[in-house]
C-alpha positions in Angstrom: -57.8 27.8 -18.1 -60.4 25.7 -16.3 -61.2 26.8 -12.9 -64.4 24.8 -12.5 -63.1 21.3 -11.9 -65.5 18.7 -10.6 -64.9 17.8 -7.0 -61.4 19.3 -6.5 -59.8 18.2 -3.4 -57.9 21.5 -3.0 -59.1 23.6 -0.1 -59.1 26.9 -2.2 -60.6 25.4 -5.3 -64.2 25.4 -4.0 -63.8 29.2 -3.0 -62.7 30.2 -6.6 -65.2 27.8 -8.1 -68.1 29.3 -6.2 -66.9 32.8 -7.0 -66.8 31.9 -10.7 -70.2 30.3 -10.7 -71.8 33.1 -8.8 -70.2 35.7 -11.2 -71.5 34.0 -14.2 -75.0 33.9 -12.8 -74.7 37.6 -12.0 -73.6 38.5 -15.5 -76.3 36.3 -17.1 -79.3 37.6 -15.2 -78.3 41.2 -14.5 -80.6 42.5 -17.4 -83.6 40.6 -16.1 -84.8 42.7 -13.2 -82.5 45.8 -13.6 -84.9 47.4 -16.0 -87.6 47.2 -13.4 -85.9 49.9 -11.3 -86.1 52.2 -14.4 -89.9 51.8 -14.9 -90.8 55.3 -13.7 -88.2 56.9 -16.1 -89.1 54.6 -19.0 -92.8 55.4 -18.6 -92.0 59.1 -18.9 -89.6 58.6 -21.8 -92.1 56.6 -23.9 -95.2 58.4 -22.8 -97.2 55.3 -21.9 -99.1 54.0 -18.9 -97.4 52.1 -16.0 -99.2 49.0 -17.0 -98.1 49.1 -20.6 -94.4 49.8 -19.5 -94.6 47.0 -17.0 -95.6 44.5 -19.6 -92.9 45.7 -22.0 -90.1 45.5 -19.4 -91.3 42.1 -18.3 -91.7 40.8 -21.9 -88.3 39.1 -21.5 -90.0 36.4 -19.5 -91.9 35.4 -22.6 -88.6 34.9 -24.5 -87.3 33.0 -21.4 -90.2 30.7 -21.3 -90.0 29.8 -25.0 -86.2 29.4 -24.8 -86.4 27.2 -21.7 -88.6 24.7 -23.6 -86.3 24.8 -26.7 -83.3 24.2 -24.6 -85.0 21.4 -22.6 -85.7 19.5 -25.9 -82.2 20.2 -27.5 -80.0 20.2 -24.4 -78.2 17.0 -25.1 -77.0 18.2 -28.5 -75.4 21.4 -27.2 -71.9 21.6 -25.8 -72.3 23.5 -22.6 -69.3 25.9 -22.7 -69.9 26.9 -26.3 -73.7 27.3 -25.8 -73.2 29.5 -22.6 -70.6 31.9 -23.9 -72.3 32.3 -27.3 -75.7 33.0 -25.6 -74.1 35.6 -23.4 -72.3 37.2 -26.4 -75.5 37.4 -28.4 -77.4 38.7 -25.3 -75.2 41.9 -25.5 -76.7 42.9 -28.9 -80.4 43.3 -27.9 -79.2 44.9 -24.7 -77.2 47.6 -26.5 -80.0 48.2 -29.0 -82.4 49.0 -26.1 -80.4 52.2 -25.7 -81.8 53.4 -29.1 -85.2 51.7 -29.2 -87.6 54.2 -30.9 -90.8 53.1 -29.5 -92.5 50.8 -27.0 -93.1 47.9 -29.6 -89.4 47.7 -30.5 -88.4 48.0 -26.8 -90.7 45.0 -26.0 -89.4 43.0 -28.9 -85.9 43.5 -27.8 -86.7 42.4 -24.3 -88.2 39.2 -25.7 -84.9 38.6 -27.6 -82.9 39.3 -24.4 -85.0 36.7 -22.6 -84.3 34.0 -25.3 -80.5 34.4 -24.8 -80.7 34.9 -21.0 -82.7 31.7 -20.6 -80.4 29.7 -22.9 -77.3 30.6 -20.9 -79.1 30.1 -17.7 -80.5 26.6 -18.5 -77.2 25.4 -20.0 -75.3 26.6 -16.9 -77.6 24.7 -14.6 -77.3 21.6 -16.9 -73.5 22.0 -16.6 -73.6 22.2 -12.8 -75.8 19.1 -12.5 -73.6 17.0 -14.8 -70.2 18.1 -13.5 -70.6 17.9 -9.8 -71.3 15.0 -7.5 -74.2 14.9 -5.1 -71.8 16.0 -2.4 -70.6 19.2 -4.0 -73.6 20.1 -6.2 -75.5 21.8 -3.3 -72.7 24.3 -2.8 -72.4 24.8 -6.6 -76.1 25.5 -6.9 -76.0 27.7 -3.8 -73.3 29.8 -5.4 -75.5 30.2 -8.6 -78.4 31.3 -6.4 -76.3 33.9 -4.6 -75.2 35.3 -8.0 -78.8 35.5 -9.0 -79.9 37.4 -5.9 -76.9 39.6 -6.2 -77.9 40.5 -9.8 -81.3 41.6 -8.5 -79.7 43.9 -6.0 -76.7 45.3 -7.8 -78.3 45.4 -11.2 -81.0 47.7 -9.9 -78.5 49.9 -8.1 -76.4 50.1 -11.1 -79.3 50.8 -13.4 -80.6 53.8 -11.3 -77.1 55.2 -10.8 -76.2 55.1 -14.4 -79.5 56.5 -15.5 -79.2 59.3 -13.0 -75.8 60.3 -14.4 -75.8 59.2 -18.0 -79.4 58.6 -19.0 -81.2 55.4 -20.1 -78.7 54.9 -23.0 -75.7 54.8 -20.6 -77.4 52.2 -18.5 -78.2 49.8 -21.3 -74.7 50.2 -22.8 -73.2 49.3 -19.4 -75.3 46.1 -19.3 -74.3 45.2 -22.8 -70.7 45.5 -21.7 -71.3 43.3 -18.7 -73.0 40.6 -20.9 -69.9 40.5 -23.0 -67.8 40.1 -19.8 -69.9 37.2 -18.9 -69.3 35.6 -22.2 -65.5 36.0 -21.8 -65.6 34.6 -18.3 -67.6 31.6 -19.3 -65.3 30.9 -22.2 -62.3 31.0 -19.9 -63.5 29.1 -16.8 -66.0 26.5 -17.9 -64.6 23.1 -18.9 -65.4 22.0 -22.4 -67.2 18.7 -22.3 -70.0 17.0 -24.1 -73.2 16.8 -22.1 -73.5 13.6 -20.2 -75.7 11.1 -22.1 -79.0 10.1 -20.5 -79.7 6.6 -19.6 -81.6 4.6 -22.1 -84.7 4.5 -20.1 -84.6 8.3 -19.7 -84.5 9.0 -23.5 -88.0 10.0 -24.1 -89.9 11.4 -27.1 -91.8 14.7 -26.9 -95.0 12.7 -26.2 -93.2 10.5 -23.7 -92.2 13.3 -21.4 -95.5 15.1 -21.8 -97.1 11.8 -20.6 -94.9 12.0 -17.5 -96.4 15.3 -16.6 -99.5 13.5 -15.5 -97.8 13.1 -12.1 -99.7 15.5 -9.8 -96.5 16.5 -7.9 -94.7 17.6 -11.0 -97.8 19.5 -12.3 -98.2 21.3 -8.9 -94.6 22.2 -8.7 -94.8 23.8 -12.1 -97.8 25.8 -10.8 -95.8 26.8 -7.7 -93.0 28.2 -9.9 -95.7 30.1 -11.9 -97.1 31.6 -8.7 -93.7 32.5 -7.3 -92.5 34.7 -10.1 -96.1 36.1 -10.5 -95.9 37.4 -6.9 -92.3 38.6 -7.2 -92.6 40.5 -10.4 -96.0 41.9 -9.3 -94.3 43.3 -6.1 -91.1 44.6 -7.5 -92.5 46.0 -10.7 -95.4 48.2 -9.4 -94.0 49.2 -6.1 -91.6 51.5 -8.1 -94.6 53.7 -9.1 -95.8 53.7 -5.4 -92.4 54.8 -4.2 -91.9 57.8 -6.6 -95.4 59.1 -6.1 -96.8 61.0 -3.1 -96.4 60.6 -0.1 -92.9 59.0 -0.7 -91.6 61.0 -3.6 -88.3 59.2 -4.1 -85.8 60.2 -6.7 -83.9 57.7 -8.9 -80.9 57.3 -6.5 -83.1 57.0 -3.5 -85.2 54.4 -5.4 -82.1 52.5 -6.2 -81.1 52.3 -2.5 -84.5 50.8 -1.7 -83.2 47.6 -3.4 -80.8 47.0 -0.5 -83.8 44.9 0.7 -82.2 42.1 -1.3 -79.2 41.9 1.1 -81.0 39.6 3.5 -81.8 37.3 0.6 -78.2 37.0 -0.3 -77.5 35.8 3.3 -80.5 33.5 3.6 -80.9 31.9 0.2 -77.7 29.8 0.2 -79.0 28.0 3.2 -82.1 26.8 1.4 -80.5 23.4 0.7 -79.8 22.8 4.4 -83.3 23.9 5.4 -84.9 21.5 2.9 -82.7 18.7 4.1 -83.7 19.4 7.7 -87.4 20.1 7.3 -88.5 18.8 3.9 -89.6 20.6 0.7 -93.2 21.1 1.8 -92.4 22.5 5.2 -89.8 24.8 3.7 -92.2 26.1 1.0 -95.0 26.8 3.5 -92.5 28.6 5.7 -91.1 30.6 2.8 -94.5 31.5 1.4 -95.6 32.6 4.9 -92.6 34.9 5.2 -93.5 36.5 1.9 -97.1 36.9 2.9 -96.1 38.6 6.1 -94.6 41.4 4.1 -97.7 42.2 2.2 -99.5 44.2 4.9 -96.3 46.3 5.4 -96.1 47.4 1.8 -99.5 48.9 2.0 -98.5 51.3 4.9 -97.5 54.9 4.2 -94.4 54.6 6.3 -91.2 54.1 4.2 -89.5 51.9 6.9 -92.4 49.6 7.0 -92.5 49.3 3.1 -88.9 48.5 3.1 -89.3 45.8 5.8 -92.2 44.3 3.8 -90.1 44.2 0.6 -87.3 42.5 2.4 -89.6 39.8 3.7 -91.2 39.2 0.3 -87.7 38.9 -1.2 -86.5 36.4 1.4 -89.6 34.4 1.1 -89.9 34.2 -2.6 -86.2 33.4 -3.1 -86.3 30.6 -0.5 -89.5 29.2 -2.1 -87.8 29.2 -5.4 -84.8 27.3 -4.2 -87.0 24.6 -2.6 -89.3 24.3 -5.6 -86.4 24.0 -8.1 -84.7 21.4 -5.9 -87.9 19.4 -5.7 -88.4 19.3 -9.5 -84.9 18.1 -10.0 -85.2 15.4 -7.4 -88.8 14.3 -8.2 -88.4 14.0 -12.0 -88.5 10.4 -13.0 -87.6 11.4 -16.7 -84.7 13.5 -18.1 -83.9 16.2 -15.5 -83.0 18.7 -18.3 -86.4 18.5 -19.7 -88.0 18.7 -16.2 -85.9 21.8 -15.4 -86.8 23.3 -18.8 -90.4 22.8 -18.2 -90.2 24.3 -14.7 -88.4 27.3 -16.1 -90.9 27.8 -18.8 -93.7 27.8 -16.2 -91.8 30.1 -13.9 -91.1 32.7 -16.5 -94.6 32.5 -17.9 -95.9 33.3 -14.4 -93.8 36.5 -14.5 -95.3 37.5 -17.8 -98.9 36.8 -16.7 -98.2 38.5 -13.4 -97.2 41.7 -15.2 -100.3 41.6 -17.4 -102.8 40.8 -14.6 -101.4 42.9 -11.8 -100.7 45.8 -14.1 -104.4 45.9 -14.9 -105.2 45.7 -11.3 -102.8 48.5 -10.4 -103.9 50.8 -13.3 -107.6 50.3 -12.6 -107.9 49.9 -8.8 -104.6 50.9 -7.4 -101.8 49.3 -5.3 -104.1 47.7 -2.7 -105.7 45.6 -5.5 -102.3 44.7 -6.8 -101.2 43.5 -3.4 -104.4 41.4 -3.1 -103.5 39.8 -6.4 -100.1 39.0 -5.1 -101.5 37.5 -1.9 -103.8 35.3 -4.0 -100.9 33.9 -5.9 -99.0 33.1 -2.7 -102.1 31.4 -1.3 -102.4 29.3 -4.4 -98.8 28.3 -4.2 -99.3 27.2 -0.6 -102.3 25.0 -1.6 -100.4 23.4 -4.5 -97.6 22.6 -2.0 -99.8 20.0 -0.4 -99.3 17.7 -3.4 -95.5 17.7 -3.3 -94.4 14.2 -2.7 -91.6 12.6 -4.8 -92.9 9.7 -7.0 -90.1 7.5 -5.6 -91.3 8.0 -2.1 -94.9 7.1 -3.0 -93.6 4.0 -4.8 -91.3 3.0 -2.0 -94.2 3.5 0.4 -96.4 1.2 -1.6 -93.7 -1.4 -1.8 -93.1 -1.2 1.9 -96.8 -1.7 2.7 -97.0 -4.7 0.4 -93.9 -6.4 1.8 -94.2 -5.5 5.5 -97.7 -4.1 6.0 -96.0 -0.9 7.1 -94.5 2.3 5.5 -91.5 4.6 5.3 -92.5 6.4 8.5 -92.5 3.3 10.7 -89.6 1.6 12.6 -89.1 -0.8 9.7 -88.6 1.9 7.2 -85.1 2.3 5.7 -82.5 4.8 6.9 -83.2 8.4 6.3 -85.2 11.3 7.6 -89.0 10.6 8.2 -89.9 13.5 5.9 -89.4 14.6 2.3 -86.1 13.3 1.1 -83.1 15.7 0.9 -82.9 17.7 -2.3 -80.3 20.0 -3.6 -80.5 23.8 -3.7 -81.0 25.3 -7.1 -81.4 28.6 -8.8 -83.8 31.4 -7.9 
């Protein structure tokens, strides 16, 4: 059965296709952030500091960064459906073993292995979507994947807290292992079997060839933006758990889980990221998204629970929208193999999550929540500064050619058809 046909003309096909894509994303990434909701319980279970447990839980981002690089290099040799379902099936093994991890070192190692298989399935699914759908339908396909990703952040945390409250940590990790297996079965059933599309001859670059392409400032800055986005996101949603279970809030596990309903607005807003970018451009969208996230920071410092919840909702909306704009930009701006470009972006993105858990964990442990929030604000400000450099190489070249031929540029009346701003880009994962 193949329910992910490219560009079906049936009215109902896009609905089922979008649901299948979103569900695969949900089952791929549900392990990534669900464990963050269990941080207070894990800290007590292993008898370690919040900073140490934060690093262990987020160690999966190290595996994801390494796996993203490997998939970027070997992507053309991997048949998409086989790679996705096998990665998800293997992901269930370390997930199940987390239920019996005897100490923090083993727990962290299993999280790294989880990250390797998660990123492999993640990157190969993105490659499949980019290859199988035309420009006209790819935006909706990527938007469905984004929505599944955001949903995994919400429902993964809710399920983790509910299962832990009733069946303990072992029950939660066994449930997630079963969901990983369900994702493998779904991918096997609904993804079309096809060899990856061959790259054009001029796009077949050696390792040193595509490293040389990274000299483009826009590509480098976009990698930095991705680093800063997950740095800020993980810093917020890792250490706010300890704030909420402590005085004056004193939330229990179930109440803590309900806090993550703050992701509901992101499920609604993120799928519109592609339209927003097409209307206003990548840079304007990024600045607006980062501004929304920054507006939530003062609220999470208040002692009023409603204010904290509102602040978390703003940070979630802003970071998810920024991620959609940044990933779309890297795909559109890359003048080399897009699989390599996306892999490099993913590696930088997940590395930012790991560094964020290390740096912000130290700030939280030594100086408290206010210092942690200051570190998050610094990351968002740096991302906003890097956004200044985002201009597609093709746009710069087109502008130079236009000036040479007509002594004008793409913003003048003699410029070709198209919006007088950053070119439209497709929405992508978050």
